[in-house]
N, C-alpha and C positions, 0 to 999 in steps of 0.2 A: 738702384730698385731693389736688390739680392738681399742687400743688409738691411734695408727697411723692413723688409719682409722679416728677414732674420731674428728683428728686433720686437717686432709686434707678435712673432708666437712665443718668444722669449717674456715675453710680456704678459701675453695670455697665458701663458702653461705657470707665471711666478701668478700671478690674476687667482686663477682656480686653485693651486697650491696652498695659496694664503684662505681661500674659502672653506677648501677641505680643511683645513687644517682648526681653519675655529667653528664650521660645524662638529668637526669631533671631537672638539675639545669644549664643546657647551656642557656643563653639569648639571644644571636646574632644567632642562630641558631635552626629553628626545626626540630627536630630529631623526627620520630616518626616510629611505626610498622603501617604494614596494611596485613591482611589476603590475601591468594589467590583471593579474590574474587576484591580486593582494598575495604573491611572494616578498618577502622583504629580500630586499638586495642590497639594504645600505644599512651602518649601524652605528651609534656614536657612545662616545663614556654618558650623557646623561640619559639613556637609553637604558644600559647597563647599571647603573644608580637606582635607579627607576623600578626598572621591572627586573633587574636580578639578573636577565642574559651578558653571558660576554659573546663577539660577535659570532662566531663559529657554533656557538648553540645555536644561535636564531639567523641567520641568514641562509633562506631559502628554507625557510618556515613560513606555515600560510599566521598572515597577522590575529587571524581570526581566536588564537590559543588566548589572547590578551585578554577575552569578550570572559565573562562571567557564562555558564552550564546556558543558563536562562537565553541568555542575549543569541547565544549560538544556534539554539537549539529555533528560535526565532527568527531566523536568519538576518538578525540585525547588522554583521560586519561585511556582508554584501548587500545589502542595500544603502550603508554610508558610501561604498564606492559606486552603485550607480548613480548614487544622486550627486556626490561631487561630481563625476560625469556628467550629468547630464542638465546641474546649474551652477558648474565651477566650482563650486567648493561647497562641502560638509562641516558643520560646526557643531561640536553638544555638549553635556555634561552628563559623568554615567560614573559607575563602576566598573575597574577593571584588575585584573587579575595577575598578580606577580608570580615570579617564579615559584615558590613554598607555598603559593596557594593563599595567599593573605590579599586582602582586596585593599583598593583604595580612589579615593576619588578624581578622579582623570576629567582635563578641560583639552578637549582632542579635535582638531584640526586638520581638516587632508583638502589636500590641493592637485589637479588635477594638472600633469606637464604633457605636453601636445607640443608636435616636429611635424608641420606642414599639414594643420589640421587634425593629424593622426597621433592618438592617445600613445605616450609611450611608457608612460609610470605616472606613481603618483606620490607629492611630498606631505610626509607626515607627521603632526607637530602634537607631543602630548607634554601637559606637564599636570604634575602631584599638586593638588589644592585640597586635599584632605581637610588643613588644618585651617584653610581659610573656610572650608565648606562650615566646618564644628564650628568655627566664633561666628559664622553669620545665621547657622542655629540658634545657639545661644542669645545672640544679637535679636532675633524672630522674638524667641519666647518671652524675654525679658520686654520684648515689645507687648507681647502676645500676654501677659503679666498685668502690664500697666492698665492696659485698656481696658480688662476683665477689673481691675482695682478702681481706675475711674470710674466705671460703667455701675459698678456698685455703692460708691458713691453718692453719683450721682439721683441712683433708684433710693438711697437712706437717704437724702437732705429731699429728696420731691414726698416720698413718705413719711420723710417727720413733718413735715409743715403740714400735710396733711393729717396727719395723725393728731398736732397738737391743736388744732381748731374741731374736731371731728370728739375729739375728748371731752374740749371745752363744750360742746354740746351736748352728750350725754353726762355728761357732768350736770348742767343744768335740767335737763328730766331726771335723772337719778334724785338728786336733790331734793326735789321737788315733789315728788313720791312719797318721803317718807313726811311731806308736811297733808298731800292729799288722805295720805292712809288713815292719819288721826281725823282728818276733816271727815271724809264719806260715813264714817262710821261699821255699821254691820251689814250693810246692804250688799247680797251677796253677789247682785251685777256688778256695782261700782268696787268691789275687793278682785271679780275677775278681768275686766279690765286692768285694773292696776297691777294684777299679777301679770297679766300677758304685756303689758308696758316693761314690766320688769324685769322682765323675763328679756325682752327684747336687747334693752338698754345691755342687758348682761352679755348677751350675743354679739351686741355692736363692738362692747370693749376686748372684748374674747376677740375677733375678729382682728379689731385695730391692734392690738399685741402680737398677734401673729404677724399681720403685719410688717412691723415695727420689728419682730424678730429676725424675719427672714432679712428683711434690708439691713440687721446688727445694728440697730440702732435704738435697744431696748437699751435702760442704764439699769447697772447690779442693783438688785435688791434683792439683799439673801432675809429669807424667814425660814419657820421652821414650813417643812413640808414634810404628808401622809404621801407615802412612796405610790403605794396599793393606791388609794385617792387621787392621786397623780396621774396615773397611768388607767386608768379607768377612766377622769374626763376626758383624756386624746383620743382616745376608743378611735372617736371617727375618725380625728384628722390623720392617725396611724392605716388605718385599714384606705382613706383615700390615697392616703402615700404610696401604697401596697403595691396597689392596682389590681385588676382581677384576676391576674394569672397566679396571683400567688394568694397562700393560707396563711393566715395572721392568728398565729396562736400566741397563751398567755397562761405563762406558771408564777404566777404572785403568793409566794409561800404566806401564812397566817401569822401576825404579831410582826411585821416588819418595822424597823425602827425607823422615827422619822430623824430629818437628817436638813442640812439644813443649809438650800442654794437659793439662788437665785429662781423661779416660777418659771418664766417665761427663759431663760437658759438652758432649766432642765428638759420643758418640752421639747424646744428646738434641739436639744442636743437627742433627743428618740426620736425625731421627726429624720435627723441624719443619718442615724445607725438605720434604720429602717429603709428608707432611701440607697442606700448603700446596698445595704444587701437586697431589698428588690433588682439593683441593678448588673449584680453579681448573676444573677441567675433568669436567665436571657428566656429560658424556657420556662419558664413555672416554676413553684418551688413550697418549700415553706420557711417561714418566720418565725421566730420561737423570743418572744421578751417573759424574760424572766426577772424575778428579783428575792430577795434572800438576805439572811444576816450571816456574814461574817466574823463570830467571832475568834479571838484570841485566847485560842489551846483548848477550843470550848466551850469557854465561861461569859455567861451572857450576861454579869452582872455588870459590868463597866469595859467601857473603850469595846472597840470592834468597828466593824466597816457594813456600810448595806452596799451587796453587791449588785447590778442592775446591765443585766445580759442581751444582748440580738445577739442570736444565733440565724443561719443560716445555712442551706442546703446547698449553697451554690459551689463553683469552678476552684474557690478557695486561692490564696494568696499566695506566688511564689515568693520565696525564701530572699531574694536578690533585693524584691518591692517592700516586704514587709517593713525592715526600718524607717522607709521615707514615709507613708501612708497617712503621719502625721503632719507633715510640711506643708505647710503654707504653700498653694498652687497647685502642689503637685496631683495629678492626677495620671488613670490611664485610659479615659476616656475619651471618646474623638473628640472633635472642635465642636465646639456648641453645646456642645454633651455634660459639663460639668466643671466646675470653678476652681476645683482643686481645693475649696474649700471647707467642705463640710467637717471632713472629721478632723480638720485644724481645730474648729467650732469646738467638739468634743474636748477634744484634747485638751481645751484651755479653759473651756466649764468646769470640769472635774481637776485640774491642777487649781484652779481660780477656788474653790470649795474646798481645797484642802484635801482633794482626794485623787486619782491615778486612773489611768486606763489600763488592760490589760488585753493581747490579742492572744489567740490561740488560732490556727487556721493550718488545712490540710488540703495539699492539691487533690482535689474531683472530691474532697469530705465537705467542705465548706469551714464558715468562720464562725466563732466569734468574740464578741468584743465586750469586753465588761466594763463598765464603769463602776469603782470602788470610792465607797461618799463613807467618808465618816458621822458616827452616828450620834446622833444630838441625844445629850445625855437625858434631858426633859423636855418633853413634845409640850408649843401652847393647849391647852383644854381646853376644851368647848365653853368652860365656867369663866376664861379669862374672856374668849369674845364674847358670850352672852353679859359679860360684866359691863361689857364696852360704853353702854349708854351711861354709865353712875353718872349724877352729879357733878358740877362742876365749880369753880369757881374762879374769881379776878379779872384781868385784863387784858384781852388777847387783841396783838394788832397785826390786822388783816392786812397782805398787800398783793392786792389783786388787779389788775388792768383792765380785765373784762369787765363792765358791772355787772351783767347778768351772770357769772361766776362767781363774783363777789358777793352781789346778793343771797344765793343759796346757799353760800361757805356761811355767810353771816347768820343766815337761820339756823344752820345747823346749826352752828358756836352758840349759839342763845338761846335752842333749845336746849344743852347740855348745862346750862348752865350761866354761859360765861358773856362779861359784857363783850363788845367788839367796838375798835375803833378802825375805819376802814381807810386806806388811801390807795392810790392808782402807781405809785410808783417808790424806786427807792430813796428816791431824793426827798419826797415827801416822809417816806419813816424816818429816816435819821431827822428828820423833824420833827416829828411826833415822838421821838426816842427822849429826845431832849426836854422833854415835856415831864418826863416819868411817867410813875404810877403806869408804865409794861409790865405785865407778868410773862407772856408769852408772845413771841412769832411766829406765825402764818405765814408763809408769802411764797409765790408763783414763784417759780425758777426763770420762766421766758417773761422779758415785762422789756419796755421799750428804755429809752434814756442808755445814759454811759454804763450801769451798774442793772448785774442782770441779780437776780435771786440767790443766785450762791456764790457773788461778790460783796452781797448786803449780807451775808450771813456769815463771813469771814472779817467784814470788817466791823458784824458787832459784839464776835467772839472776841476779837483783841480790843475792847472797849469793852467791852461788860462778858467779860467771861460766865459770868454765875447765870446768866439769860435764856433761858428755854426757847430753842430755834428748829420750827421744823419746816420741810420742803414739799409743796405742791411740785410733779408735773408730768403731765398729758405724754410729752417728749419735750429731750434736748439733747444738745448734744454735749452744753454745758455740764448735765449731769454724768457725766460718762467722768466728769475730774474733779466728782464729789468723794472718791476714794474711803467711804464710810466716816466724813466728818461730820456729815449731819445725816441724821433721816430723811428718808424720802417718803411722801406719799404719794402712791399713783391715784391721776384722776382716770376715767370716773372715780372716788369713793363714796361708799355710806357714813353716816352717823356713826354705825360701831365701832369702823373701822380708823375714822378719823379721833372718836372719843379712844379707842386703844391704842391707838399711836402717840395720842397727850398723854397716856398714862405711862407711857415707857419713857417717856425724854426724860432723862439727868435732872436733878432739881438740887 
């Protein structure tokens, strides 16, 4: 019996020794004990590796030194021991402090140790999960970016479908106006009514264009733009974007050169810059929009750029953030307050137009973002636009599936002097082309069937490279793939715009 007791004691001693060696040898976890008051009573190699203290430095010290100053002030260490004692376990993740003052993200578990119902100590386990947390945050950010992208894409598809149908309706109205103007003569009442309809139609077209721009579904269609005129045209939109707490000022120099840009993208860039400036001034301030010529070496005869700037009196941009502001999805705004795509659109627009963007910012004094766009050597003159209704001749193959739009478009072409053949889809257009006698193809991009207008245009270009082709669209994802291969006339268009577009076609 005595030998049996000795053997049990030796087995117990060996078991405790093995367990102690196991605990002390674990390097990935800080495993240690606290007395009921929170003083450290044991320490393992994992605690030394993670927190930096040797056993002699930390045993007998209060475990609160592992917490941040803010957590110690709020009483978090003692609260953790109380919860562990009352609920039988305490578990959390949070910032902890190493001996050298650096921070790490910790997973913490505290278990109370009781004997005969009395608390004798606490067992504490701490693991450094900083890298895992960083990976999770990055994954969460990627998921958020994907969700934002999918939301924008869904918005674009919905907006684009509505805009396509709405622009067809506007096309019917605006196209019919030209015929009505000639029919009513000089009756002032009729002329006033037609002018009101024309104004409402243009306003509707402008609103649709803005919707497509914000949904990023506008096709790129560069044209000569009078900078001063375009800035003046969007003043109302810019005032709305700036908000009531911000004063909007304009400083547009005389004789600013024209530039070759997509009008909708140009206006969107201005709006995005104003919104970005507004958000940098939470307490209000001043936004100044300016435009001036930037001639190389002061010579204004050739070359040069037009500098369009938006300056604010806000907080400025920190140097470590400055290099990231044009990155897609990068934003310093709270979740739900911004997509991080506004300035990336500005950057993309400027470079697509052959220009660049410059940023000057000083903390506490504000930011100036300048778009530099290449000067267009010759602007489209007023005579070009007014001569748009010059008489035409030849046969136009009109490819349009909407019968009302086709009727209006055919009427405009006939008024310009063209003979019109109408078909409703690409397949019928190919059959008509085989009959010869077609001098020009004017096709909508969005059409039913296996082949849309862009595919039809590319097929015709391959088999009849000298045949002039003009495309029309109120909205289409396919238009994004044109890449300048074919001119695009945006719906709704007026008779002078149609004639002007035809006159510019290569023959």
